[in-house]
N, C-alpha and C positions, 0 to 999 in steps of 0.2 A: 701210498706205499712209500717208506723211507728206506734209505741204503746208504751205503759207504760211497766214497768218491769213486771207487773202481767200477761200480755199476751205475752210476749217474751220469755216463758220458754223453747219452743221448735221450730225446724224448719220444714218445710214441708217435709225434708229430713228424718226426724224419730226421731234419738237420741236427747235427751234433750240438749240444750246448756246453760250453766251457764253464762246469760249476766249481771246479777244484779253486778257482780263484776266489770265490765267493767267502769272505771271511767277515767276522764281526768286527765293525769300525770301532768298537770300544774295547775289546780285550784281544783281537786279533785270531780269535779261535775260528777254525773253519765251521761253517754253517751246516746243520743237517737239513737235507732237502726233502721234500714229498711232491710227487706230481699229483696235481688235482686235474682230473678229466672233466672237461665241459660236457654238458648235454649237447645232444646234436643240434638243436636250435642256435646254441652259443658258438658251436664249432663252425656252423655254417656262417655267423654273423662275424667272427673274428678271424676266420680263415686258419684256424689251428686247433688242435684236439685239446689242448689244456695249458696250464702254466705250472710252473715250479713254485712251491712255497717254501720259505726258509724259516725254520724254526729258530728262536732265540736260543742262545747257548746256555745263558744262566738267567736267573731271576732278576739279578742286578742289571743286566745288560737290558733285559725286557722293560724295566723300569725307565732306564735311560731312553730307549726307544720311545716308550709312552710319553715322556717328557718332550723329547724331540718334536714328536707328531702333534703335541699340545702347542708347542711354541709355534710350529709352522701353521696351525689352524688359526692361532691368534694374529700371525703376521698376515696370512690370506684374508681374515676378516678386516685388517688394517687397510690392505691393498684394495680391496672390494670397496671400502668406505671412500678412500681417496679417490678411486677411479669413478665412483658414483658422482663425486664432486668436482670431477677433473674438468668437466666441459666438453668432453670427447662426443662428438655426433656418432649417431649409429655407423655412418659410413666411415668415420675415423678409426672406429674400433675394428674395423676390418683391415686398416692399413698394416702390411706386413712388407719385411725384405722379401719374401717370396713373390708377392704381388706388384713390387715395385720393377718397372722396366728399365734397366740400365741402357737398352740398346738404343732409346730415342735420341741419345746425343752422345758425343764424347764425353762432356762435362758429367752427364748423369752416370756414365761407367765409371768415371775416376772418383765420383762422390760415393759411389757404392763401394768402390774398394776402401776408401778412407774410413767410412762407416764401419766395414766389417773389422778393420784394424782397430777401431775404437772399442767395439764390443768385445773384441779378444783379449784386449787390455784392461778390460773393465776395472778390475780390482785395483789396479794401479791408477787408472783415471779417477776412480772414486776417492781414493786415498788423497789424491792431489787437488781434488775438486776441479777437475778438467772437464769442460764442456765442449759444445760444438755451435759453430755460427754459420749456418746457411744462408748464403747470399745470392740473390737473383731476382730477376723480373717475376711478373706474374705468370703462373702457370708452368713453372719449370721443375716442379716437384719437391720443392723445399719442405713444405708442411708434410707431405707424404713421408719423406725419408725421416723427419724430426719424429713424427708421431709412430713410425715403424721401430725406430730405436726404443723410444718409450715403452710400447707394446712388447717388444722383446725382452726389456730388463723386466716388466711386470711379470711376464709368462714364464721365463727361464731362471730369473734371479730374484723373484719376489720382492722387488724394489718398489716401495711405495711412491707413485709418481703423480704428478699434477700438470694437467695441460691448461694454459690460460692465453687467450689472445689478449694483446696489449690493449687494445681499444675497448674491449669488454672489461678488462681489469680496471682501465680509469674510468669508465662509466660508473662501474660498482662503487669506487672510491669516492666519486662525486655524489653518489646517493646518499652515502654515509654522512655526507655534510648537510645534505637537505632533509634527510629522515632521521631525527634523533634517536628513534628506536633501534638503528642498526649499528653494530659494534664496529668501528673502523679497525681498533687494534686486534681483534680476533681475525678480521680477514685478511690484514697484511700479514699476521704471524703464520696463517695457513701458507701464503704465498712465499713468504721469506724462508720458511724453514722446512720446506716440502724436501724430501731426501733427494728427489731428481725433479726438476722443472723444466718444463717447455713453455717458452715465452714466444708466441707466434705473432708476426706481423709487427715486429718492432719498428718504429718509426713512421708508420702509416698514419699516425694522428698529427694534426697540426700542433707544432711544438710551441710550448708556452714554457715559461719559467717554472709554472705549478707542474706542468707534465715532466720536465727535466728532473725537477727535484724528486717527485715520486718514483721515477724509475731509478734514479741514483740511490735512493733509500733501499730499494730493493736489491739492486745489483750490488751495492756495497756490502750489504748484509751477506749475501750468499758468497761474495769474494772472500770476505773476511772469515767465514765458516767454513770455507772449502767445500761447498755444496755444489754438484755438478749442476750446470743449467745449459740448456739447448736453446738457442736463438734462431727465429727465421726472420729475415728482413730483405728488402730491395736496396738498403744503404751499403755501400761498399766501404772498406776499411778508410779510405780516404776522405769520405764525407761523414764519417760517424761523429767525429769530434764537433765538426760545424752543426749538427743535427741535434745531438745529444749532450754536448757539452765534453770539455777534455778529461773531467774526473771519471764520468761514466764510461767514455771509450777506452781510456787507459786500462780500466779494469777488465772490460770485456775482452780486449785484446788480449790481456795476461791470461785470462781464465778460460780461452776458447780456442780450439783449432778451427782454422777457417776453411769453409768448404764453398766454391764458386760454383753455381749452377747458371747456366745461360744457355741460349738457342731457343729452337721452336717451343710453342706451348707443349709442355709435357701431357697434359690431359688430352689434348687433341690428337697427338702423335700416338700416345698409348692406345686411344680409342681405335685409330686406324689400324695398328698393328694387331688388335684384338679381333678384327673382323675376319 
């Protein structure tokens, strides 16, 4: 059943719905609404009697909506493809800000606040190519927070994202030298140009000139192209240059906000809190 804004103030479900503010994003006209009543089984499943359906105001706007939906479908397909290749484990796919426990330490609480601010200012950070650098010892929650940021951007912003551990990345690069059938340029292009990249465990590898150069190539490209990058590492800012070289360190410092995580083992403390 359709009706004017005067008689659409509430649904049979009970609470009033403010439908007067529902306007077409293309032409600004108020949308006509129809209440679709769910069958009893769906009413029980969703806890409500139905939902409002908004009719497109003009054929032209409907076409624009269809194009927008098609664009979102294509972007979702790209996101799914990148996520499939991202290296996220089954456990990591479940890392969210909601199940991160900021109460395990003061540092974890401060880190959560900074992450929330980063996501709130995402469009500005994206434009500036600003990333995050999570620094701390083993088990302090660095990877959980980094992946939670990535999952949040995928879910809410549809940002194509890639997760790579640095040791595995370097192993893949080494294999391309030893196996002629593998394409080094293709793999490097995926990492260097990911719209949002998480590089986990930076600095855990034994540092050689080859390792330094490979990391510099990736970091330098992302710095020049202003592509947001999140790093996790146990290397602090004072030791970064010694470990990775001045060129890489200066670019990481310029392109990231630093978030320190220290204290007790996050996984052990979180497990105790969950009991």
